[in-house]
Wavefront OBJ file of the C-alpha trace (Angstrom):
o trace
v 149.435 131.289 65.728
v 149.174 131.324 69.522
v 150.723 134.086 71.606
v 152.962 133.414 74.589
v 154.459 135.453 77.402
v 157.733 134.329 78.896
v 159.577 135.298 82.045
v 163.321 135.803 82.490
v 164.789 136.149 85.981
v 167.950 138.173 85.404
v 171.015 139.029 87.474
v 171.613 142.298 89.312
v 174.034 143.419 86.602
v 171.388 143.395 83.865
v 170.158 146.864 82.861
v 167.321 148.230 80.720
v 169.837 148.857 77.942
v 170.966 145.221 77.993
v 167.377 143.929 77.842
v 166.560 146.287 74.948
v 169.610 144.977 73.085
v 168.567 141.355 73.671
v 165.111 142.178 72.305
v 166.665 143.601 69.131
v 168.755 140.446 68.721
v 165.577 138.346 68.939
v 163.935 140.442 66.226
v 166.856 139.952 63.843
v 166.572 136.153 63.740
v 162.939 135.517 64.750
v 161.905 134.571 61.176
v 164.180 131.525 61.323
v 161.980 130.060 64.071
v 158.623 131.246 62.671
v 158.317 133.623 65.640
v 157.280 137.259 65.901
v 158.469 139.229 68.915
v 155.710 141.684 69.751
v 157.152 143.560 72.733
v 158.829 143.202 76.117
v 158.746 144.560 79.673
v 161.651 144.936 82.104
v 161.359 145.310 85.888
v 164.656 146.709 87.126
v 163.530 146.603 90.771
v 162.602 142.915 90.768
v 165.075 141.959 88.020
v 162.539 140.259 85.780
v 161.897 140.591 82.047
v 158.830 139.456 80.101
v 158.585 138.897 76.341
v 155.365 138.706 74.320
v 155.895 136.455 71.298
v 153.728 135.010 68.562
v 155.073 131.512 67.944
v 154.045 128.017 66.838
v 154.908 126.587 70.277
v 156.977 127.146 73.409
v 159.953 125.240 72.054
v 160.327 127.699 69.164
v 160.579 130.593 71.630
v 163.241 128.817 73.666
v 165.266 128.020 70.560
v 165.003 131.601 69.258
v 166.212 133.098 72.538
v 168.989 130.532 72.805
v 170.264 131.229 69.298
v 169.938 135.030 69.589
v 171.677 135.564 72.931
v 171.478 132.456 75.142
v 169.053 133.945 77.681
v 166.491 131.127 77.752
v 163.241 131.957 79.636
v 162.497 130.407 83.013
v 158.748 130.169 82.341
v 156.425 130.422 79.322
v 152.620 130.615 79.373
v 150.094 130.941 76.566
v 148.066 134.164 76.736
v 145.250 136.015 75.001
v 146.404 139.255 73.391
v 143.212 141.093 74.375
v 143.679 140.131 78.013
v 147.353 141.126 77.935
v 146.431 144.543 76.555
v 143.758 144.978 79.217
v 146.235 144.286 82.001
v 149.363 145.899 80.583
v 148.082 148.565 78.211
v 149.869 147.412 75.040
v 150.821 144.355 72.972
v 153.544 145.898 70.803
v 156.637 148.051 71.169
v 155.964 151.763 71.663
v 157.186 153.974 68.832
v 160.894 154.675 69.050
v 161.919 157.783 70.913
v 164.019 160.235 68.954
v 167.732 159.442 69.007
v 167.110 156.175 70.877
v 168.371 153.362 68.681
v 167.512 150.597 71.134
v 164.001 151.878 71.891
v 164.405 151.219 75.627
v 160.990 150.552 77.173
v 160.533 151.754 80.750
v 157.668 149.530 81.811
v 158.091 146.843 84.499
v 154.810 144.915 83.829
v 154.209 145.070 87.583
v 150.562 145.996 88.153
v 148.178 146.689 91.004
v 145.057 144.582 90.583
v 141.695 145.643 91.994
v 138.707 143.356 92.457
v 135.409 145.084 93.189
v 132.490 142.936 94.307
v 129.005 144.412 94.492
v 126.691 142.643 96.902
v 123.024 143.051 97.730
v 122.133 143.983 101.268
v 118.528 143.157 100.454
v 117.099 141.319 97.459
v 113.565 142.617 97.880
v 112.203 144.266 94.774
v 108.556 145.193 95.316
v 108.482 147.662 92.409
v 108.625 144.829 89.884
v 111.734 146.195 88.165
v 114.712 143.888 87.938
v 117.645 143.820 90.313
v 119.833 143.672 87.207
v 118.595 147.085 86.048
v 119.496 148.636 89.378
v 122.872 146.891 89.326
v 123.635 148.243 85.844
v 122.950 151.816 86.950
v 125.062 151.353 90.060
v 127.920 149.917 87.989
v 128.012 152.937 85.670
v 128.946 155.312 88.467
v 131.739 152.995 89.662
v 133.147 152.561 86.143
v 133.285 156.334 85.714
v 135.481 156.617 88.800
v 137.765 153.803 87.615
v 138.270 155.385 84.190
v 139.004 158.809 85.654
v 141.840 157.332 87.723
v 143.511 155.486 84.834
v 142.171 152.051 85.668
v 141.765 149.535 82.830
v 138.779 147.224 83.158
v 139.938 143.689 82.391
v 136.703 141.876 83.152
v 133.199 142.836 84.176
v 130.474 140.313 84.868
v 127.370 140.660 86.994
v 128.579 141.877 90.392
v 132.318 141.482 89.695
v 134.799 143.972 88.213
v 138.516 143.240 87.643
v 140.728 146.296 87.094
v 144.435 146.863 86.380
v 146.381 149.950 87.475
v 149.920 150.984 86.587
v 150.074 153.130 89.734
v 149.331 151.802 93.194
v 148.459 155.353 94.276
v 145.809 155.620 91.545
v 144.383 152.293 92.708
v 144.155 153.382 96.358
v 142.637 156.778 95.484
v 140.135 155.053 93.191
v 139.077 152.626 95.920
v 138.539 155.489 98.373
v 136.539 157.508 95.837
v 134.301 154.545 95.055
v 133.539 154.054 98.738
v 133.175 157.692 99.764
v 131.565 159.018 96.585
v 127.883 159.060 95.779
v 127.530 155.513 94.488
v 123.826 155.028 95.180
v 121.623 153.964 92.322
v 119.458 156.618 90.750
v 116.566 154.185 90.636
v 115.089 155.256 93.951
v 111.871 153.302 93.433
v 113.797 150.030 93.696
v 114.182 148.906 97.283
v 117.499 147.236 96.536
v 120.597 148.429 98.382
v 124.174 147.582 97.499
v 127.521 147.430 99.181
v 130.832 147.391 97.332
v 133.811 145.443 98.645
v 137.253 146.120 97.193
v 140.411 144.022 97.368
v 143.828 145.139 96.108
v 146.914 143.066 95.414
v 150.002 143.590 93.234
v 152.314 141.394 91.217
v 153.868 140.353 87.918
v 152.129 138.676 84.953
v 154.002 135.354 84.857
v 154.540 133.146 87.915
v 154.328 129.390 88.487
v 150.622 129.415 87.548
v 149.242 128.929 84.039
v 147.239 132.166 83.835
v 148.437 135.745 83.455
v 148.486 137.529 86.856
v 146.782 134.425 88.283
v 148.401 134.612 91.736
v 147.722 138.345 92.045
v 144.085 138.036 90.953
v 143.459 135.168 93.354
v 144.814 137.103 96.329
v 142.844 140.225 95.379
v 139.649 138.153 95.071
v 140.200 136.484 98.415
v 140.953 139.791 100.112
v 137.827 141.283 98.562
v 135.552 138.375 99.453
v 136.795 137.544 102.926
v 138.587 140.377 104.717
v 136.373 142.658 106.793
v 135.950 146.293 105.854
v 135.000 147.864 102.539
v 138.587 148.244 101.297
v 141.316 145.713 102.068
v 144.813 145.494 100.614
v 147.800 143.189 100.580
v 150.989 143.904 102.502
v 152.818 144.683 99.271
v 150.222 147.231 98.155
v 150.530 148.989 101.518
v 154.320 149.097 101.312
v 154.302 150.332 97.704
v 151.771 153.065 98.470
v 153.742 154.335 101.453
v 156.942 154.258 99.368
v 155.339 156.190 96.502
v 153.949 158.762 98.920
v 157.073 159.521 100.962
v 156.213 157.069 103.736
v 152.748 158.567 104.260
v 150.838 155.904 106.228
v 147.865 154.236 104.607
v 144.432 155.553 105.635
v 143.746 152.979 108.350
v 140.318 154.478 109.073
v 139.006 153.341 105.697
v 141.496 150.645 104.620
v 142.387 147.290 106.164
v 145.993 146.342 105.353
v 147.067 142.728 105.800
v 150.532 141.649 106.846
v 152.341 138.585 105.481
v 151.103 136.363 108.335
v 147.503 137.420 107.660
v 147.934 136.622 103.958
v 149.267 133.156 104.731
v 146.304 132.473 107.030
v 143.853 133.808 104.442
v 145.237 131.593 101.687
v 145.192 128.531 103.944
v 141.616 129.275 104.992
v 140.422 129.709 101.415
v 142.308 126.703 100.046
v 140.561 124.507 102.612
v 137.146 126.162 102.258
v 137.139 125.890 98.470
v 137.940 122.209 98.765
v 135.465 121.230 101.499
v 132.561 123.729 101.553
v 130.025 121.341 100.000
v 130.572 118.846 102.840
v 127.423 119.057 105.008
v 129.271 117.692 108.055
v 132.030 120.353 107.935
v 132.578 122.025 111.325
v 134.776 124.616 113.002
v 136.854 121.732 114.413
v 137.734 120.698 110.864
v 139.008 124.199 110.132
v 141.072 124.150 113.339
v 142.746 120.868 112.448
v 143.434 121.859 108.848
v 144.902 125.277 109.667
v 146.813 124.157 112.775
v 145.037 126.461 115.230
v 143.210 125.676 118.455
v 139.489 126.483 118.431
v 140.025 129.658 120.457
v 142.988 130.752 118.305
v 141.010 130.134 115.125
v 138.042 132.100 116.434
v 140.205 135.101 117.372
v 142.080 135.029 114.055
v 138.924 134.823 111.987
v 137.215 137.621 113.905
v 140.314 139.776 113.456
v 140.577 139.183 109.698
v 137.070 138.375 108.480
v 134.908 139.818 111.259
v 133.051 136.497 111.415
v 133.159 133.324 113.455
v 134.098 130.125 111.566
v 130.458 128.999 111.412
v 129.184 132.383 110.219
v 131.950 132.573 107.635
v 131.088 129.142 106.228
v 127.366 129.915 106.129
v 127.919 133.180 104.251
v 130.293 131.502 101.816
v 127.671 128.853 101.039
v 124.935 131.454 100.589
v 127.101 133.384 98.140
v 127.565 130.224 96.075
v 123.809 129.584 96.272
v 123.075 133.069 94.891
v 125.345 132.307 91.944
v 123.481 129.075 91.206
v 120.070 130.714 91.569
v 121.101 133.475 89.168
v 122.259 130.842 86.680
v 119.037 128.878 87.305
v 121.072 125.716 87.795
v 118.628 123.342 89.504
v 115.680 123.786 91.821
v 115.900 125.194 95.330
v 116.136 121.808 97.035
v 118.958 120.700 94.764
v 120.835 123.958 95.351
v 120.391 123.660 99.113
v 122.067 120.254 99.208
v 124.679 121.199 96.601
v 125.817 124.166 98.690
v 126.251 122.175 101.909
v 122.976 122.805 103.757
v 121.436 119.843 105.565
v 117.847 120.555 104.505
v 116.054 122.863 102.044
v 114.077 124.321 104.978
v 117.248 125.356 106.810
v 118.657 126.794 103.590
v 115.537 128.897 103.051
v 115.663 130.122 106.645
v 119.313 131.183 106.339
v 118.712 132.765 102.931
v 115.783 134.828 104.173
v 117.698 135.993 107.232
v 120.670 137.058 105.081
v 118.813 138.643 102.169
v 115.363 139.480 103.578
v 113.624 137.351 100.956
v 112.860 133.658 100.474
v 114.842 131.911 97.723
v 111.592 130.856 96.041
v 110.489 134.492 95.823
v 113.929 135.628 94.704
v 113.955 133.212 91.745
v 110.644 134.661 90.554
v 111.816 138.291 90.809
v 115.149 137.525 89.160
v 113.258 136.044 86.222
v 111.965 139.548 85.493
v 115.394 140.463 84.158
v 115.404 137.590 81.657
l 1 2 3 4 5 6 7 8 9 10 11 12 13 14 15 16 17 18 19 20 21 22 23 24 25 26 27 28 29 30 31 32 33 34 35 36 37 38 39 40 41 42 43 44 45 46 47 48 49 50 51 52 53 54 55 56 57 58 59 60 61 62 63 64 65 66 67 68 69 70 71 72 73 74 75 76 77 78 79 80 81 82 83 84 85 86 87 88 89 90 91 92 93 94 95 96 97 98 99 100 101 102 103 104 105 106 107 108 109 110 111 112 113 114 115 116 117 118 119 120 121 122 123 124 125 126 127 128 129 130 131 132 133 134 135 136 137 138 139 140 141 142 143 144 145 146 147 148 149 150 151 152 153 154 155 156 157 158 159 160 161 162 163 164 165 166 167 168 169 170 171 172 173 174 175 176 177 178 179 180 181 182 183 184 185 186 187 188 189 190 191 192 193 194 195 196 197 198 199 200 201 202 203 204 205 206 207 208 209 210 211 212 213 214 215 216 217 218 219 220 221 222 223 224 225 226 227 228 229 230 231 232 233 234 235 236 237 238 239 240 241 242 243 244 245 246 247 248 249 250 251 252 253 254 255 256 257 258 259 260 261 262 263 264 265 266 267 268 269 270 271 272 273 274 275 276 277 278 279 280 281 282 283 284 285 286 287 288 289 290 291 292 293 294 295 296 297 298 299 300 301 302 303 304 305 306 307 308 309 310 311 312 313 314 315 316 317 318 319 320 321 322 323 324 325 326 327 328 329 330 331 332 333 334 335 336 337 338 339 340 341 342 343 344 345 346 347 348 349 350 351 352 353 354 355 356 357 358 359 360 361 362 363 364 365 366 367 368 369 370 371
């Protein structure tokens, strides 16, 4: 049977003891609705509760909750148990504590999400060894740091790592260690250099979106991909860190912290870019009109947040998408040039070589070495 996670927004009067009691009431009658309650989480600060239930459908979960105690969930999404465990660390109730009949679980399901993106500063590889081999060695050192600081790797693919932390402090310390530690590949004969960008956001597993932690992941990815600096964090991550550490300010020398206005601009920018980036006639004026900024205001805002002008930002975004297509070997170079919004293959090759110090035609041949 499928597994679902639901969300209950509860009143201020609801306590951990009350939620634990409601969970026990579900377990007593769950068989009548062909359901199996696996576990729950309760966030006393944000007054939210989340139940993980194996059930034939969403309706069965609603009917079970209604019959057991009347607290019908506000939202239900289907989830993968492996993914839930990666994010939250468990998919069943912890063993009962001694002398604790209700088995009260002190876990809010609120997590700090890290996205680490590893990019090539140069794609030259004159030694003949694959870029992938160098990337694998580089990744190992980063993963060791993540594991040491209690991070759980949810997803790892190519140059992308998605990590979940229970503690925002662990997440911040991990990000700093990755950037300041010795993260250079041991393969010194490969003339391939890397830079790691890190974005941090925080949130709950179930929102209005269909995927678990979908809003939080999206913001972390956008912060990682777009915001200048090697480590960038959301406003909430900054506030939580300073709260956990007795109002100790975030390390502004190494970390860029957004405020709520910056986050709103970033989401508007990315929503528009993701919709229109293939349009070869797209200009800075189009961004200005869409985001409601004058050209000079847009330029200043983008320099402040991304470190790039609108045109440079768009060009880099397109080149990143082109790298993805080249790595997947989806089409020839001319097709990829047009598909990623460049007017001509010649201009695409010129921009690619300037950005990565290698022609796309040469890159496709060297990347084939890893196949």
